[in-house]
C-alpha positions as CSV (number, residue, x, y, z in Angstrom):
1,M,25.1,6.7,-23.4
2,A,26.4,9.7,-21.7
3,G,23.8,12.3,-20.7
4,I,20.9,10.0,-20.1
5,Y,20.9,10.4,-16.4
6,T,20.7,14.0,-15.2
7,R,20.0,15.4,-11.8
8,E,16.3,15.4,-12.6
9,T,16.2,11.7,-13.1
10,A,18.7,10.8,-10.4
11,R,16.6,12.2,-7.5
12,T,15.4,9.9,-4.8
13,P,11.6,9.6,-4.6
14,Q,9.9,11.5,-1.9
15,P,7.1,10.1,0.2
16,V,3.6,11.3,-0.5
17,K,2.3,13.6,2.2
18,I,-1.4,13.2,3.1
19,P,-2.5,16.3,5.1
20,N,-3.8,16.1,8.7
21,G,-2.6,12.5,9.2
22,E,-5.5,11.0,7.2
23,A,-3.3,8.1,5.9
24,R,-4.1,5.6,8.7
25,P,-7.9,5.6,8.3
26,V,-7.6,5.2,4.6
27,L,-5.0,2.4,4.9
28,W,-7.2,0.6,7.5
29,M,-10.2,0.9,5.1
30,V,-8.1,-0.6,2.3
31,V,-6.9,-3.5,4.5
32,V,-10.4,-4.3,5.9
33,I,-12.2,-4.0,2.5
34,S,-9.6,-6.0,0.7
35,S,-9.6,-8.7,3.4
36,V,-13.4,-9.0,3.1
37,V,-13.3,-9.1,-0.7
38,N,-10.5,-11.7,-0.5
39,V,-12.5,-14.0,1.7
40,V,-15.7,-13.6,-0.4
41,T,-13.9,-14.3,-3.6
42,S,-12.2,-17.3,-2.1
43,V,-15.5,-18.8,-0.9
44,T,-17.8,-17.9,-3.8
45,I,-15.9,-17.5,-7.0
46,G,-13.0,-19.7,-6.2
47,S,-10.6,-17.9,-8.5
48,I,-7.1,-18.1,-7.2
49,L,-5.9,-15.1,-9.3
50,I,-8.5,-12.7,-7.9
51,S,-8.1,-13.9,-4.4
52,N,-4.3,-13.6,-4.6
53,A,-4.6,-10.1,-6.1
54,F,-6.7,-8.9,-3.1
55,G,-4.3,-10.8,-0.7
56,L,-1.4,-8.8,-2.1
57,I,-3.4,-5.6,-1.7
58,V,-3.9,-6.5,2.0
59,L,-0.2,-7.2,2.4
60,A,0.7,-3.9,0.8
61,G,-1.8,-2.1,3.1
62,I,-0.3,-3.7,6.2
63,A,3.2,-2.8,5.0
64,A,2.1,0.8,4.5
65,L,0.5,0.9,8.0
66,I,3.8,-0.4,9.5
67,N,5.8,2.1,7.5
68,D,3.5,5.0,8.6
69,H,3.7,3.9,12.2
70,Y,7.5,3.9,12.3
71,R,7.7,7.3,10.4
72,N,5.3,9.0,12.7
73,R,6.0,7.6,16.1
74,R,7.1,9.8,19.0
75,R,10.6,9.4,20.3
């Protein structure tokens, strides 16, 4: 299987740059909206799968906010 991995495929992924620091408001909107949808689906529909899916979106948004905070903090 020689030759499968080249320099093009072996590169490390680069973070996506959002211009003008607009990542935080978008991430906060994702976290808030997903939290509300998670609560509403838990109360009304009662589907565990849908509620868990939005819970995972909330956790991913929080992780992205923490990551953005540590990348852009002043030293």
